[in-house]
C-alpha positions as MATLAB code, in Angstrom:
seq = 'MRYQELAVLAEFTYTIPALSRGYADQTLYVNVGHDQIVARPVSDDMKERFVGGRGFDLWLLWHAVNDATRWDSPENEIVISSGPCGGTSQYPGSGKSIAATISPLTDIVIDSNAGGHFGPYLKFAGWDAIELQGLAERDVIVTIDASAGRGGEGRVRIIEVPDDCPVDTHVLGHWINSTFAASESDRQLMAFVSTGSGSRATRMGCLNFSLYDRKRRDLRYKQAGRGGIGTVFRHKRIRAVIVHTTPFGADTNGPADPARIARTGADMRQEITRWDPVQNRMRSRGTSYLVQIMNDYDLLPVKNFQFGTHEDAPQISGDVWEQRFTQNMPDGCWYGCTLACAHAVDNYRVQTGPYAGGCVIVDGPEYETIAGVGSNCGIFDPAAILEINFYCDTYGIDTISFGTSMAFAMECFEAGVLTEDLTGGIDLSFGNADGALAVLHQMAEGVGFGLILGQGIRRMKQIFVERFDADPCFVDDIGMEAKGLEYSEYMTKESLAQQGGYGLTNKGPQHDEAWLIFMDQVNNQIPTFEDKAEALHYFPMWRTWFGLCGFCKLPWNDVVDPENALSVDPAKVPHHVENYIQIFSGVTGHEVTADDLIRMSERVYNLQRVFNLRLGKGQRDHDRVPYRSQGPVTPAEYLSRQDRYDRQLRDWLGLDPNTMTTEEKLAAHREHRTDQYERLIDAVYARRGWTSNGIPTPDTLRALDLADASILEVVQRYL';
ca = [
     -10.297    9.134   29.487;
     -12.777    6.791   27.786;
     -14.170    7.375   24.334;
     -17.655    8.058   25.794;
     -16.279   11.282   27.250;
     -14.995   12.647   23.931;
     -16.872   15.354   22.027;
     -18.840   13.875   19.103;
     -19.043   16.238   16.126;
     -21.123   14.002   13.856;
     -22.733   10.573   14.095;
     -24.233    8.141   11.585;
     -25.902    4.795   12.234;
     -26.304    1.933    9.777;
     -27.350   -1.685    9.622;
     -24.260   -3.899    9.425;
     -24.653   -6.040    6.298;
     -23.609   -9.625    5.768;
     -20.930   -9.701    3.082;
     -21.839  -11.377   -0.189;
     -19.211  -12.739   -2.565;
     -16.526  -10.454   -1.214;
     -18.535   -7.230   -1.148;
     -20.510   -5.154    1.340;
     -22.078   -3.275   -1.595;
     -21.613    0.112    0.021;
     -18.855    2.631    0.643;
     -18.428    5.115    3.456;
     -18.006    8.840    2.735;
     -16.690   11.079    5.518;
     -16.144   14.811    5.057;
     -14.217   16.066    8.084;
     -14.588   19.689    6.968;
     -18.387   19.575    6.937;
     -18.851   16.922    9.660;
     -20.715   14.829    7.110;
     -21.054   11.031    6.999;
     -22.871    9.252    4.158;
     -23.330    5.661    2.950;
     -23.041    5.257   -0.820;
     -24.125    2.208   -2.839;
     -21.724    0.106   -4.911;
     -23.254   -0.758   -8.269;
     -22.771   -3.973  -10.214;
     -21.130   -1.864  -12.937;
     -18.580   -0.510  -10.450;
     -17.706   -4.039   -9.328;
     -17.485   -5.408  -12.857;
     -15.346   -2.586  -14.214;
     -13.164   -1.602  -11.244;
     -13.243   -4.746   -9.047;
     -12.166   -3.169   -5.721;
      -9.034   -1.992   -3.969;
      -7.044    0.323   -6.216;
      -9.846    0.280   -8.783;
     -12.424    1.533   -6.295;
      -9.928    4.064   -4.945;
      -9.324    5.597   -8.366;
     -12.960    5.614   -9.450;
     -14.180    7.249   -6.243;
     -11.331    9.778   -6.337;
     -12.050   10.527  -10.028;
     -15.576   11.643   -9.108;
     -14.484   13.569   -6.010;
     -11.961   15.972   -7.563;
     -11.768   18.397  -10.480;
      -9.070   19.287  -12.985;
      -7.605   21.953  -10.694;
      -7.496   19.830   -7.525;
      -4.121   19.638   -5.825;
      -2.950   17.592   -2.868;
      -3.922   20.217   -0.302;
      -7.301   21.106   -1.846;
     -10.307   20.406    0.402;
     -11.880   18.166   -2.231;
      -8.853   15.912   -2.505;
      -9.614   12.583   -0.881;
      -7.799    9.716    0.712;
      -9.594    6.562   -0.357;
      -8.840    3.186    1.274;
     -10.190   -0.143    0.059;
      -9.316   -3.804    0.400;
     -10.922   -5.618   -2.548;
     -13.228   -8.622   -2.870;
     -10.593  -11.190   -1.820;
      -9.254   -9.087    1.035;
      -9.733  -10.765    4.391;
      -9.687  -14.281    2.943;
      -7.806  -16.162    5.642;
      -7.551  -19.470    3.721;
      -5.047  -18.141    1.163;
      -1.695  -16.538    2.086;
      -1.279  -12.790    1.697;
      -4.919  -11.668    1.626;
      -4.784   -8.780    4.094;
      -3.759   -5.786    2.037;
      -5.224   -2.295    2.224;
      -4.749   -0.001   -0.771;
      -4.796    3.772   -0.276;
      -4.880    6.479   -2.959;
      -4.836   10.271   -3.101;
      -3.327   13.131   -5.092;
       0.301   13.152   -4.012;
       2.202   16.080   -2.459;
       5.375   14.749   -4.106;
       4.140   14.054   -7.638;
       0.983   16.207   -7.995;
      -0.714   13.175   -9.572;
      -2.520   10.157   -8.197;
      -0.501    7.915   -5.920;
      -1.546    4.491   -4.703;
       0.213    2.587   -1.960;
      -0.526   -0.698   -0.222;
      -0.006   -1.943    3.319;
      -0.521   -5.058    5.378;
      -2.153   -4.991    8.770;
      -5.763   -5.533    9.779;
      -7.513   -2.312    8.754;
      -8.644   -3.163    5.201;
     -10.268   -6.515    6.064;
     -11.787   -5.098    9.266;
     -13.241   -2.154    7.344;
     -14.982   -4.574    4.990;
     -16.116   -6.834    7.833;
     -17.621   -3.688    9.372;
     -19.729   -3.293    6.242;
     -17.756   -0.989    3.923;
     -15.997   -1.752    0.636;
     -14.069    1.535    0.844;
     -13.823    4.718    2.852;
     -13.479    8.210    1.345;
     -11.943   10.899    3.552;
     -12.548   14.416    2.234;
     -12.455   17.990    3.503;
     -10.202   19.949    5.858;
     -11.150   19.789    9.519;
     -10.963   22.941   11.612;
      -9.497   20.965   14.534;
      -7.920   17.550   14.841;
     -10.427   14.719   14.645;
     -10.658   10.945   14.897;
     -13.075    8.963   12.745;
     -14.453    5.824   14.406;
     -16.364    2.962   12.811;
     -17.969    0.656   15.361;
     -19.487   -2.563   14.019;
     -19.106   -4.558   17.221;
     -22.858   -5.257   17.284;
     -22.374   -7.813   14.482;
     -24.228   -8.646   11.257;
     -27.732   -7.237   11.204;
     -27.026   -5.095   14.220;
     -26.591   -1.353   14.393;
     -23.222    0.084   13.466;
     -22.097    3.591   14.237;
     -19.691    6.010   12.529;
     -18.548    9.083   14.408;
     -16.318   12.100   13.903;
     -14.797   12.853   17.305;
     -12.842   15.890   18.430;
      -9.313   15.026   19.551;
      -8.618   15.966   23.183;
      -5.533   17.922   24.178;
      -3.804   14.914   25.749;
      -3.916   12.819   22.575;
      -0.379   12.140   21.257;
       0.636   12.409   17.611;
       3.483    9.971   16.985;
       2.307    6.533   16.035;
       3.660    4.267   18.760;
       2.391    6.478   21.606;
      -0.838    7.333   19.798;
      -1.486    3.612   19.388;
      -1.243    2.996   23.113;
      -3.575    5.940   23.744;
      -6.104    4.538   21.255;
      -5.914    1.107   22.851;
      -6.530    2.457   26.344;
      -9.273    4.831   25.188;
     -11.250    2.732   22.703;
     -10.602   -0.899   23.698;
     -12.164   -2.163   26.920;
     -10.488   -5.574   26.870;
      -7.864   -7.756   25.225;
     -10.481   -9.161   22.849;
     -11.496   -5.621   21.873;
      -7.909   -4.848   20.945;
      -7.732   -7.901   18.716;
     -10.861   -6.758   16.844;
      -9.785   -3.120   16.425;
      -7.484   -1.627   13.785;
      -6.636    1.916   12.838;
      -4.785    4.164   10.408;
      -2.592    7.000   11.616;
       0.535    8.965   10.806;
       2.956   11.011   12.934;
       4.520   14.412   13.519;
       6.894   14.019   10.556;
       4.049   14.191    8.060;
       3.137   17.736    9.093;
       6.047   19.647    7.541;
       7.225   17.137    4.917;
       5.761   15.850    1.663;
       6.740   12.219    2.276;
       4.419   11.343    5.144;
       3.276    7.716    5.285;
       0.182    6.026    6.680;
       0.642    3.462    9.442;
      -1.837    0.555    9.413;
      -2.088   -1.168   12.763;
      -2.329   -4.818   13.692;
      -2.658   -6.172   17.195;
      -0.080   -8.888   17.723;
      -1.698  -11.478   19.983;
       1.616  -13.161   20.809;
       3.345   -9.936   21.798;
       0.125   -8.477   23.240;
       1.041   -5.194   21.647;
       0.528   -3.128   18.516;
       2.585   -3.278   15.352;
       2.322   -1.256   12.159;
       2.662   -1.725    8.416;
       3.135    1.261    6.128;
       1.444    2.581    3.025;
       4.565    4.601    2.491;
       4.721    5.983   -0.985;
       3.858    9.430   -2.265;
       3.005   11.361    0.887;
      -0.470   10.012    1.678;
       0.298   10.600    5.358;
       0.979   14.252    4.560;
      -2.526   14.567    3.105;
      -3.951   12.755    6.149;
      -2.242   15.172    8.543;
      -3.178   18.206    6.415;
      -6.810   17.175    6.756;
      -6.214   17.165   10.526;
      -7.224   13.541   10.880;
      -5.394   11.965   13.801;
      -6.672    8.433   13.209;
      -9.374    6.337   11.569;
     -10.428    3.465   13.826;
     -12.520    0.437   12.922;
     -13.929   -2.053   15.413;
     -15.409   -5.268   14.044;
     -16.831   -8.484   15.530;
     -15.311  -11.974   15.596;
     -14.878  -13.309   12.084;
     -14.124  -16.584   10.377;
     -13.437  -18.254    7.067;
     -16.940  -17.478    5.774;
     -17.175  -13.821    6.870;
     -16.279  -12.669    3.357;
     -19.376  -14.450    2.044;
     -17.538  -16.460   -0.645;
     -19.503  -18.167   -3.425;
     -17.538  -21.431   -3.113;
     -15.735  -21.824    0.244;
     -14.594  -25.384   -0.506;
     -12.816  -24.265   -3.681;
     -10.943  -21.591   -1.779;
      -9.995  -24.015    0.977;
      -8.571  -26.551   -1.493;
      -6.493  -23.953   -3.327;
      -5.275  -22.363   -0.116;
      -4.237  -25.673    1.406;
      -2.116  -26.467   -1.651;
      -0.374  -23.077   -1.446;
       0.247  -23.321    2.288;
       1.896  -26.708    1.815;
       4.065  -25.322   -0.967;
       5.279  -22.451    1.217;
       5.940  -24.730    4.175;
       7.976  -27.091    2.001;
       9.991  -24.714   -0.146;
      10.496  -21.469    1.781;
      13.045  -23.049    4.179;
      15.266  -24.061    1.239;
      14.698  -21.004   -0.982;
      14.383  -17.649    0.791;
      13.644  -18.412    4.445;
      11.168  -15.557    4.548;
       9.399  -17.175    7.494;
      12.533  -16.513    9.554;
      14.142  -13.451    7.918;
      11.445  -11.750    5.818;
      12.471   -9.665    2.832;
      15.904   -9.020    4.352;
      17.005  -12.163    2.477;
      17.241   -9.973   -0.619;
      20.204   -7.927    0.638;
      22.871  -10.534   -0.071;
      21.321  -11.569   -3.396;
      21.202   -7.969   -4.620;
      24.788   -7.426   -3.484;
      25.963  -10.604   -5.243;
      24.405   -9.475   -8.539;
      25.623   -5.849   -8.359;
      22.061   -4.634   -7.773;
      22.218   -3.287   -4.203;
      22.112    0.532   -4.227;
      25.228    1.909   -2.574;
      25.972    5.596   -1.983;
      23.100    7.089   -3.955;
      22.939    4.335   -6.581;
      26.531    4.921   -7.671;
      27.531    1.330   -6.998;
      25.748   -2.010   -6.779;
      27.870   -3.896   -4.285;
      29.860   -3.252   -1.109;
      32.215   -5.342    0.999;
      30.282   -4.444    4.163;
      26.913   -5.645    2.833;
      27.101   -8.903    4.875;
      26.844   -6.740    8.008;
      23.224   -5.930    7.092;
      22.285   -9.162    5.314;
      19.494  -11.599    6.107;
      21.758  -13.662    8.387;
      22.194  -10.646   10.652;
      18.507   -9.780   10.764;
      17.460  -13.367   11.368;
      19.433  -13.227   14.609;
      17.929   -9.881   15.600;
      14.291  -10.631   14.790;
      12.250  -11.941   17.671;
      11.154  -15.290   16.308;
       7.488  -15.728   17.074;
       6.646  -17.640   13.923;
       4.331  -17.474   12.199;
       4.779  -13.700   12.112;
       2.342  -12.577    9.430;
       0.496   -9.282    9.029;
      -2.816  -11.055    8.327;
      -4.389  -14.258    9.534;
      -3.683  -17.460    7.611;
      -0.542  -16.247    5.840;
       1.978  -19.075    6.122;
       4.641  -16.979    4.378;
       4.647  -14.981    7.618;
       7.384  -12.552    6.589;
       6.354   -9.601    8.803;
       9.072   -9.809   11.444;
       9.989   -7.391   14.196;
      12.638   -6.581   16.794;
      11.231   -6.509   20.327;
      12.538   -4.513   23.272;
      14.664   -2.221   21.162;
      16.040    0.560   23.352;
      15.849    3.897   21.538;
      19.151    5.784   21.474;
      18.324    9.287   20.210;
      15.591   11.883   19.961;
      12.494   12.453   22.099;
      11.981    8.756   22.922;
      15.582    7.963   23.921;
      15.756    5.304   26.614;
      12.368    3.797   25.844;
      11.897    0.153   24.811;
       9.828   -0.292   21.668;
       8.936   -2.786   18.966;
      10.555   -2.025   15.616;
       8.516   -3.525   12.800;
      10.930   -4.938   10.241;
      13.189   -3.665    8.816;
      12.172   -4.784    5.343;
      14.604   -4.957    2.432;
      13.589   -1.536    1.075;
      14.381    0.095    4.412;
      17.668   -1.774    4.873;
      18.837   -0.769    1.398;
      17.347    2.739    1.480;
      18.488    4.092    4.855;
      21.370    1.606    4.979;
      23.544    0.775    1.991;
      22.266    3.618   -0.190;
      23.419    6.062    2.484;
      26.656    4.128    3.067;
      25.376    3.008    6.489;
      26.157   -0.638    7.304;
      25.349   -0.570   11.024;
      22.228   -2.632   11.926;
      21.633   -0.636   15.103;
      21.585    2.635   13.167;
      19.188    1.159   10.611;
      16.844    0.066   13.419;
      16.955    3.535   14.978;
      16.120    5.235   11.679;
      13.452    2.620   10.922;
      11.736    3.196   14.272;
      11.705    6.965   13.976;
      10.538    6.980   10.354;
       7.624    4.756   11.352;
       6.550    6.616   14.476;
       7.067   10.030   12.827;
       5.083    8.809    9.802;
       7.835    9.206    7.175;
       8.330    6.878    4.217;
      11.641    5.041    4.644;
      12.134    4.754    0.863;
      11.717    8.461    0.170;
      13.755    9.347    3.252;
      16.599    6.973    2.389;
      16.812    7.931   -1.282;
      16.542   11.651   -0.470;
      19.204   11.370    2.226;
      21.510    9.504   -0.157;
      21.095   12.325   -2.684;
      21.870   14.934   -0.012;
      24.928   12.970    1.102;
      26.353   12.817   -2.404;
      25.698   16.538   -2.806;
      27.505   17.104    0.500;
      30.541   15.120   -0.614;
      30.506   16.868   -4.022;
      30.546   20.309   -2.359;
      27.017   21.295   -3.382;
      26.141   21.273    0.325;
      28.350   22.394    3.189;
      27.894   22.355    6.954;
      27.008   26.042    6.705;
      24.060   25.072    4.511;
      23.021   22.037    6.566;
      23.114   23.875    9.883;
      26.319   22.241   11.026;
      25.288   18.662   10.235;
      27.905   16.447    8.592;
      26.110   14.550    5.831;
      29.008   12.441    4.635;
      28.110    8.959    3.439;
      27.943    6.569    6.373;
      27.202    9.224    8.987;
      24.140    7.781   10.721;
      24.222   10.512   13.366;
      23.834   13.139   10.663;
      20.951   11.259    9.034;
      19.173   10.954   12.385;
      19.712   14.626   13.164;
      17.948   15.572    9.938;
      15.191   13.023   10.591;
      14.438   14.588   13.979;
      14.403   18.027   12.339;
      11.810   16.765    9.864;
       9.509   15.828   12.737;
      10.008   19.240   14.333;
       9.668   21.113   11.036;
      12.971   22.956   11.410;
      16.417   23.314    9.868;
      17.703   21.294    6.944;
      14.981   18.751    7.702;
      12.488   21.177    6.154;
      14.442   21.018    2.888;
      15.015   17.267    2.772;
      11.368   16.654    3.636;
      10.294   18.279    0.387;
      11.675   15.337   -1.598;
      14.339   15.181   -4.276;
      12.505   17.029   -7.055;
      12.072   20.138   -4.940;
      15.482   19.716   -3.312;
      17.106   19.919   -6.741;
      15.322   23.184   -7.413;
      16.361   24.573   -4.018;
      19.978   23.493   -4.505;
      20.132   25.214   -7.900;
      18.312   28.412   -6.954;
      19.714   28.920   -3.445;
      22.971   26.957   -3.323;
      24.239   27.554   -6.885;
      24.316   23.839   -7.768;
      24.959   22.644  -11.317;
      21.451   21.779  -12.599;
      22.726   19.043  -14.915;
      24.612   17.319  -12.107;
      21.739   17.302   -9.625;
      19.293   16.213  -12.335;
      21.552   13.287  -13.224;
      22.053   12.038   -9.663;
      18.695   12.940   -8.097;
      16.970    9.568   -8.139;
      13.353   10.518   -8.650;
      10.902   10.287  -11.503;
       7.576   12.083  -11.640;
       8.619   13.500   -8.239;
       8.674   10.104   -6.491;
      11.933    8.797   -5.061;
      13.282    5.516   -6.445;
      12.843    2.298   -4.538;
      15.998    0.360   -3.877;
      17.264   -1.463   -6.969;
      20.114   -0.634   -9.338;
      18.918   -0.384  -12.939;
      21.964    0.644  -14.984;
      22.272   -2.734  -16.728;
      18.562   -3.487  -17.068;
      16.787   -1.445  -19.708;
      13.550   -3.245  -18.870;
      13.788   -2.208  -15.222;
      14.523    1.367  -16.265;
      11.184    1.192  -18.044;
       9.692   -0.605  -15.068;
      10.449    2.498  -13.017;
      10.024    5.267  -15.595;
       6.903    3.988  -17.356;
       4.793    3.520  -14.243;
       1.817    5.809  -13.754;
       2.671    6.775  -10.188;
       6.473    6.880  -10.258;
       9.398    4.512   -9.675;
       8.058    1.803   -7.387;
       8.965   -1.863   -7.782;
       5.472   -3.168   -6.994;
       4.448   -2.626  -10.642;
       7.337   -4.195  -12.547;
      10.413   -5.957  -11.199;
      12.190   -7.279  -14.270;
      15.883   -7.108  -13.357;
      16.466  -10.852  -13.126;
      14.483  -11.628  -16.285;
      16.381   -8.942  -18.167;
      19.856   -8.520  -16.681;
      20.597  -11.883  -15.104;
      18.660  -14.439  -17.182;
      18.453  -12.568  -20.527;
      14.875  -13.784  -21.038;
      13.648  -10.603  -22.737;
      16.414   -9.606  -25.196;
      14.495   -7.556  -27.806;
      12.544   -4.321  -27.503;
       9.400   -6.267  -28.314;
      10.150   -8.787  -25.559;
      10.736   -6.012  -23.064;
       7.570   -4.199  -24.152;
       5.537   -7.367  -23.678;
       7.008   -7.832  -20.205;
       6.288   -4.164  -19.423;
       2.709   -4.797  -20.424;
       2.052   -8.105  -18.672;
       3.849   -7.689  -15.363;
       2.542   -4.196  -14.452;
      -0.957   -5.398  -15.317;
      -0.554   -8.603  -13.328;
       0.853   -6.818  -10.297;
      -1.887   -4.183  -10.558;
      -4.394   -7.013  -10.182;
      -3.147   -7.832   -6.672;
      -4.017   -4.265   -5.683;
      -7.534   -4.639   -7.073;
      -8.284   -7.671   -4.942;
      -6.477   -7.138   -1.631;
      -3.563   -9.531   -2.224;
       0.133   -9.339   -1.347;
       2.390  -10.213   -4.281;
       4.973  -12.170   -2.271;
       3.175  -15.550   -2.288;
       2.982  -15.287   -6.088;
       6.696  -15.354   -6.920;
       8.932  -15.365   -3.849;
       8.350  -19.039   -3.005;
       7.917  -21.312   -6.017;
       7.752  -25.066   -6.517;
      10.907  -26.049   -8.479;
       8.694  -27.725  -11.092;
       7.696  -24.211  -12.156;
      11.050  -23.975  -13.968;
       9.775  -26.626  -16.381;
       6.660  -24.650  -17.321;
       6.259  -22.844  -20.645;
       6.585  -19.362  -19.097;
       8.207  -19.766  -15.653;
       8.553  -16.016  -14.949;
       4.762  -15.782  -14.772;
       4.569  -18.667  -12.253;
       1.587  -20.244  -14.083;
       0.596  -22.582  -11.237;
       0.170  -19.591   -8.930;
      -1.719  -17.680  -11.618;
      -4.136  -20.621  -11.699;
      -4.429  -20.379   -7.910;
      -5.568  -16.770   -8.174;
      -8.070  -17.673  -10.872;
      -9.530  -20.253   -8.479;
      -9.573  -17.875   -5.505;
     -11.168  -14.977   -7.388;
     -13.783  -17.244   -8.934;
     -14.383  -18.949   -5.598;
     -14.952  -15.644   -3.789;
     -16.976  -13.724   -6.375;
     -18.740  -16.551   -8.215;
     -17.540  -15.137  -11.544;
     -15.623  -17.688  -13.599;
     -12.531  -15.992  -15.016;
      -9.444  -16.763  -17.064;
      -5.921  -15.401  -16.826;
      -6.727  -13.035  -19.688;
      -9.734  -11.750  -17.743;
      -7.502  -10.828  -14.809;
      -5.154   -8.868  -17.080;
      -8.096   -7.065  -18.671;
      -9.363   -6.006  -15.245;
      -5.996   -4.387  -14.597;
      -5.694   -2.814  -18.057;
      -8.933   -0.960  -17.437;
      -7.784    0.444  -14.095;
      -4.247    1.133  -15.353;
      -5.537    3.148  -18.293;
      -7.943    5.035  -16.048;
      -4.971    6.063  -13.897;
      -3.061    7.234  -16.973;
      -6.017    9.395  -18.029;
      -6.287   10.656  -14.439;
      -2.692   11.895  -14.698;
      -3.585   13.672  -17.936;
      -6.545   15.278  -16.225;
      -4.152   16.706  -13.624;
      -1.798   18.083  -16.301;
       0.771   15.255  -16.343;
       0.969   11.838  -17.994;
       2.701   12.547  -21.316;
       5.999   11.274  -22.697;
       8.066   13.963  -21.004;
       6.769   12.763  -17.649;
       8.158    9.276  -18.271;
      11.803   10.451  -18.321;
      14.211    9.055  -15.754;
      17.410   10.472  -14.204;
      20.456    9.435  -16.171;
      22.056    7.628  -13.236;
      19.340    4.994  -13.544;
      20.497    4.443  -17.151;
      24.271    4.640  -16.897;
      27.358    6.026  -15.127;
      27.371    9.750  -14.365;
      30.798   10.262  -12.797;
      34.289    8.984  -13.590;
      34.276    7.107  -10.266;
      31.185    5.172  -11.345;
      32.756    4.323  -14.671;
      36.022    3.195  -13.166;
      34.227    0.960  -10.652;
      33.060   -1.183  -13.580;
      35.613   -0.185  -16.221;
      36.058   -3.638  -17.719;
      32.319   -4.001  -18.210;
      31.803   -0.542  -19.647;
      34.850   -0.774  -21.951;
      33.623   -4.120  -23.247;
      30.200   -2.621  -23.937;
      31.778    0.186  -25.976;
      33.462   -2.451  -28.140;
      30.470   -4.784  -28.429;
      27.685   -2.251  -28.734;
      29.307    0.617  -30.632;
      32.473   -0.786  -32.209;
      34.637    1.763  -30.378;
      38.153    1.285  -29.082;
      38.151    2.420  -25.433;
      41.955    2.433  -25.366;
      41.904    5.547  -27.563;
      39.304    7.394  -25.468;
      39.376    9.501  -22.318;
      37.023    8.639  -19.471;
      34.900   11.675  -20.318;
      34.598   10.519  -23.939;
      33.595    7.067  -22.753;
      30.953    8.529  -20.476;
      29.552   10.610  -23.331;
      29.388    7.629  -25.694;
      27.549    5.552  -23.115;
      25.083    8.353  -22.415;
      24.201    8.833  -26.067;
      23.643    5.123  -26.622;
      21.781    4.404  -23.383;
      19.411    7.357  -23.655;
      18.612    6.365  -27.237;
      17.835    2.828  -26.077;
      15.428    4.163  -23.469;
      13.601    6.281  -26.054;
      13.214    3.243  -28.295;
      11.892    1.263  -25.356;
       9.278    3.954  -24.693;
       8.056    3.666  -28.296;
       7.736   -0.105  -28.031;
       5.912   -0.012  -24.693;
       3.472    2.696  -25.765;
       2.621    0.732  -28.901;
       2.017   -2.441  -26.874;
      -0.217   -0.608  -24.418;
      -2.301    0.992  -27.171;
      -1.070    4.519  -26.507;
       0.100    7.221  -28.886;
       3.778    8.094  -29.264;
       3.154   10.799  -26.652;
       1.825    8.270  -24.150;
      -1.896    9.007  -24.548;
      -4.365    6.085  -24.437;
      -6.262    6.173  -27.715;
     -10.080    6.339  -27.803;
     -10.088    2.910  -29.454;
      -8.044    1.483  -26.585;
     -10.402    2.995  -24.028;
     -13.498    1.728  -25.848;
     -12.038   -1.764  -26.043;
     -11.562   -1.641  -22.273;
     -15.079   -0.361  -21.591;
     -13.724    3.019  -20.523;
     -15.668    5.123  -23.007;
     -17.251    7.315  -20.327;
     -17.751   10.838  -21.612;
     -15.653   12.352  -18.816;
     -12.722   10.040  -19.650;
     -12.846   10.515  -23.421;
     -13.092   14.286  -22.989;
      -9.767   14.352  -21.125;
      -8.027   12.252  -23.773;
      -9.316   14.409  -26.623;
      -7.439   17.406  -25.177;
      -4.139   15.699  -26.016;
      -4.884   14.197  -29.443;
];
């Protein structure tokens, strides 16, 4: 079947604009419930205040929903944007797409980013963002065809999905290629967003963003995994959003000063080429290099974050994955990225489930997947990790939420909260990859214990208490979620700053806002509450900025010239900060300083906090974290680090551990550590200009040019 034969439900034509200084100056609105397609202008005020990417996502979503909107409401939107610097091929890591919606897991706004080609191609097709609203009556595909080129006629369609269209990502991708791409060159200029069957009955569905790998002559996928955006996508009955652009080059983004960008990019590419081979070797092993480092520093989550190291960790370390990855360097997810960390395993033969026996490409695994479905579940078998990775991706399930939820279920199984009678005969002991895969396949089918695990940890805890007679205190302590979002894969017990980096985020515990473990725990660079509060102001704002512009954070701090250690503030990587100043100014024509970049992010960050308030969340109580992220819950955890914990009792509290039982020691640690976290909250709120209940003050909002009546009205409800 060719796309010309498919039933068109709605069609919209437009003139494809030439981009100017990183913007198309219009956004695309598609309502799949009303078969409506509209072009909307982007004002100078919108660009100046919200920049792009996550900022555009939040501002468009703010105007689309109301106070009562929930994730499954028709008016909830998925908004996807790249940002003004997105698609810049002269600087590494400029291919990100940022998606936002109201989350099925957290009931507040979630944003998540992904590599791939979709975000840049969407902009090259003439759109700074796309809004997807409404609930379709039947499954649909949205297509954006800008193959006519600048000044030509583009076409947006809503198309009815035929009966033979598959759902799971890797087979759907092949169907899309054969249906919508007439040639190899067409495939290279087409990208799409999809999910899979696992997002239908779970709350942790992810979005898969495609890229056509010219070397492999096949499709690969990067995930916007967090918060269940794929679940919203599937609930709206959208099978895919496809964009088809024309050939592009270094000037397609319409930069104000191309030479400036080229100079800065050349310097960064040389730095990566010189130093990555002797630092992290990401060009050959990607983020898997982190496994051994985390294990060495007692930071690798093992068996539901009980422990931070394991003797079998070398079996899933970067050395192992470097041998398994098919080395087709450079292996980046966007053009011009010399970091090229997006590796894959070719010709993997699937062992279980509906695709057993087939040969597929497994994208990754990345560190978060290796730690989440691997060490955190007590699984140290690379083949099992690849199998789980493949099925999570094609089913459209976030590997972080799946891994952390499975680890929680496994600990509950070993503690007797769950039994095989309750899991439908599945053994969920730590290390049982077969059991984890059995549940994963159930999640895709919407049956059995997979229905329970797919609800995420917050709802699992409630089910375990109400239906399985679990101890509510125990499951609250060990259920590693905050705000309803499962933890990403770092141990935080000995880093108060990282506890705040997870708990004091707007969206939930995700490392892309603040990763402070080494500054705090290893290097002791932020010893006081004030130091930690300053770090929890600067680094979330700085990392937010990448999501405004379409940048990946890895080129900022994963490969660094050794001379950076001699700078005044090496943790901020000042030379790279200067690079981003040059790139942003070179693209947009607006001369900026480092302080200007932080202010851009403060505005968007505070808008997201107010958005949470609008949806009934966003106060101090919502910034609590499970106690396991603060300290040891069980005697086994305490005894695994007894010398350390006993020493802390002496040094911190002046207690003699030799006179105390293990239970008394645990209680003393809990009292002290929870008090420290509360004091950290006070310091961070004060630094951010929020009240002691976590509410941005009107003065803070006015100073950030966020004094819109609709924003101030929400804040006034809580003052």
